[in-house]
C-alpha positions in Angstrom: 30.9 -51.0 46.4 34.1 -50.9 44.4 37.8 -50.0 44.9 40.6 -49.4 42.4 44.1 -49.8 43.6 47.0 -48.5 41.5 45.2 -49.2 38.2 47.3 -48.9 35.1 46.4 -49.4 31.5 49.2 -49.2 28.9 50.0 -50.5 25.5 53.4 -52.1 24.8 55.2 -51.1 21.6 58.6 -52.8 21.7 60.4 -51.4 24.7 58.1 -48.4 25.0 54.9 -48.3 27.1 52.2 -45.9 26.1 50.1 -45.2 29.3 46.4 -44.5 29.1 45.9 -44.8 32.9 48.5 -44.6 35.6 48.3 -45.3 39.3 44.5 -44.6 39.5 43.1 -45.1 43.0 39.4 -44.6 43.8 36.7 -45.8 46.1 33.0 -45.7 45.2 30.5 -46.4 47.9 27.1 -47.9 47.2 24.5 -45.2 46.5 27.0 -42.6 45.3 26.7 -40.6 42.1 30.2 -39.9 40.8 31.2 -37.9 37.7 34.5 -38.3 35.9 35.8 -35.3 34.1 38.9 -34.4 32.1 40.1 -33.3 28.7 40.0 -35.6 25.6 42.7 -38.3 25.9 42.8 -38.2 29.7 41.6 -41.8 30.1 38.0 -41.2 31.1 36.3 -43.8 28.9 39.1 -46.3 29.4 38.6 -46.0 33.2 34.8 -46.4 32.8 35.3 -49.5 30.6 37.6 -51.1 33.2 35.0 -50.4 35.9 32.4 -51.9 33.6 34.5 -55.0 33.0 34.5 -54.3 29.2 38.3 -53.8 29.4 40.9 -55.0 31.9 43.8 -53.2 33.5 47.4 -54.0 32.7 48.3 -53.7 36.3 46.7 -52.9 39.7 43.7 -54.3 41.6 40.0 -53.9 41.0 37.6 -55.0 43.8 33.9 -55.1 43.1 31.5 -56.1 45.9 34.6 -57.5 47.7 35.5 -59.7 44.7 38.9 -59.5 43.0 37.9 -58.7 39.4 41.6 -58.4 38.4 42.0 -62.1 39.1 38.9 -63.2 37.1 38.8 -64.6 33.5 36.6 -63.0 30.8 33.7 -65.3 31.4 33.5 -64.5 35.1 33.8 -60.8 34.4 31.0 -61.1 31.9 28.8 -62.9 34.5 29.4 -60.1 37.0 28.7 -57.4 34.4 25.4 -59.0 33.4 24.3 -59.5 37.0 25.2 -56.1 38.5 26.0 -53.5 35.8 24.0 -51.4 33.3 26.0 -49.4 30.7 24.7 -46.4 28.9 26.7 -45.5 25.8 26.9 -42.2 24.0 26.3 -43.9 20.7 23.2 -45.7 22.1 24.4 -49.2 20.8 20.9 -50.3 20.1 20.4 -53.2 17.8 19.2 -51.7 14.5 17.1 -54.7 13.3 15.3 -55.2 16.6 12.3 -53.2 17.8 12.3 -51.1 21.0 10.6 -54.0 22.8 13.1 -56.5 21.5 16.1 -54.3 22.4 14.7 -54.1 26.0 14.1 -57.9 26.1 17.6 -58.9 24.9 19.5 -58.3 28.2 16.8 -60.2 30.1 17.2 -63.2 27.8 20.9 -63.2 28.5 20.1 -63.3 32.2 17.6 -66.2 31.5 14.7 -64.2 33.0 11.5 -66.3 32.5 9.1 -65.0 29.8 6.2 -63.8 32.1 8.7 -61.8 34.2 10.3 -60.4 31.0 6.9 -59.2 29.7 6.1 -57.6 33.1 9.5 -55.8 33.4 9.3 -54.5 29.8 5.7 -53.3 30.3 6.8 -51.5 33.5 9.8 -49.7 32.0 7.9 -48.7 28.8 5.3 -47.1 31.0 7.9 -45.4 33.2 9.6 -43.9 30.2 6.4 -43.0 28.4 7.4 -45.2 25.5 4.5 -47.7 25.2 3.5 -46.2 21.8 7.1 -46.7 20.6 7.6 -50.3 21.5 7.2 -51.7 17.9 9.4 -49.1 16.3 13.0 -49.7 15.2 15.8 -47.4 16.3 16.1 -45.6 13.0 12.4 -44.5 13.5 13.3 -42.7 16.7 14.9 -39.3 17.5 18.3 -39.2 19.2 16.7 -38.4 22.5 14.2 -41.3 22.2 17.1 -43.7 21.3 19.0 -42.6 24.3 15.9 -43.2 26.5 15.7 -46.7 25.1 19.4 -47.1 25.9 18.9 -46.0 29.5 15.8 -48.2 29.8 17.8 -51.2 28.5 20.5 -50.5 31.1 17.9 -50.3 33.9 15.8 -53.3 33.0 18.1 -55.8 34.6 17.8 -53.9 38.0 21.5 -53.2 38.1 23.3 -52.1 41.3 25.6 -49.9 39.2 24.9 -47.7 36.2 27.9 -46.5 34.1 27.2 -43.7 31.6 29.7 -42.6 29.0 28.8 -39.1 27.8 25.1 -40.0 28.0 23.8 -36.6 26.8 26.7 -35.9 24.3 24.5 -36.2 21.2 21.4 -34.5 22.6 19.8 -31.1 22.7 19.9 -29.2 26.0 16.3 -29.9 27.0 16.6 -33.6 26.2 19.9 -33.7 28.1 18.3 -32.2 31.2 15.5 -34.7 31.1 18.0 -37.6 31.0 20.1 -36.2 33.8 16.9 -35.7 35.9 16.2 -39.4 35.3 19.7 -40.3 36.6 19.2 -38.1 39.6 15.9 -39.7 40.5 17.3 -43.2 40.1 20.1 -42.4 42.4 18.1 -40.5 45.1 14.9 -42.6 45.1 16.0 -46.0 44.0 19.5 -46.0 45.5 21.2 -46.9 42.2 25.0 -46.2 42.2 25.9 -44.1 39.1 29.3 -43.3 37.6 29.2 -41.0 34.6 31.9 -39.6 32.2 31.0 -36.1 31.0 32.5 -33.0 29.5 29.6 -30.9 30.9 30.2 -29.1 34.2 26.4 -28.8 34.6 25.9 -32.6 34.2 28.8 -33.4 36.5 27.2 -31.4 39.3 24.2 -33.8 39.3 26.5 -36.1 41.2 27.9 -35.8 44.7 31.6 -36.1 43.7 33.7 -35.3 40.7 37.0 -37.1 39.9 39.2 -34.9 37.6 41.5 -36.9 35.3 44.6 -35.5 33.6 47.1 -37.6 31.6 45.7 -40.8 33.0 45.8 -39.9 36.6 43.3 -38.7 39.1 44.5 -35.1 39.5 41.9 -34.0 42.0 38.6 -34.8 43.6 35.8 -32.4 44.3 32.8 -32.8 46.6 29.7 -31.2 45.0 27.4 -29.0 47.0 23.9 -30.3 46.6 21.1 -28.2 45.2 23.1 -26.6 42.5 21.2 -28.2 39.7 17.9 -26.8 40.9 
């Protein structure tokens, strides 16, 4: 599905280069569930944002569905993002003055989905996440777990090929975190959605089939996860 070749991200300050990512190489196949782990400052979120086309590398090649993302302008990257990618943020990133229903509708409007289909998709996903009763509430009327569920539902509503999740359970209690990780596992195993998550949690990381360990902006090691460890 995607390939990173010698990806670098650095900031130039005079003659000095401050590296966030250095010579990152990775291949993610369609249908995989990959976790990215590493200490704070290792470049995890920057790497995820580059994969999600919200940031661009300073050097290297990024191929997505055989297309050279590193050669595209911002408009073309945005089109690819909207067509294929759903992003789940740790801080939810819901629009405060829109209801749950309107937050879910917004990405469909960007994609110019016709109104009848928008209504059908929103009804389906509200039912799937047991949120029908919450559709007219605003984000500040929801718990943290409920807001994250809306964030995940919003990422899914466009039927993305790839879900990117940046510390998706970082603000949640353990039971809520388990429920959300179980949703990701089900999406991956039953719907075939490719998932890449950044996490500090070893338990969450093992929901995936592979773990990339980052250190100082480099992929230090890669680990294949034995299935069944999450129960």
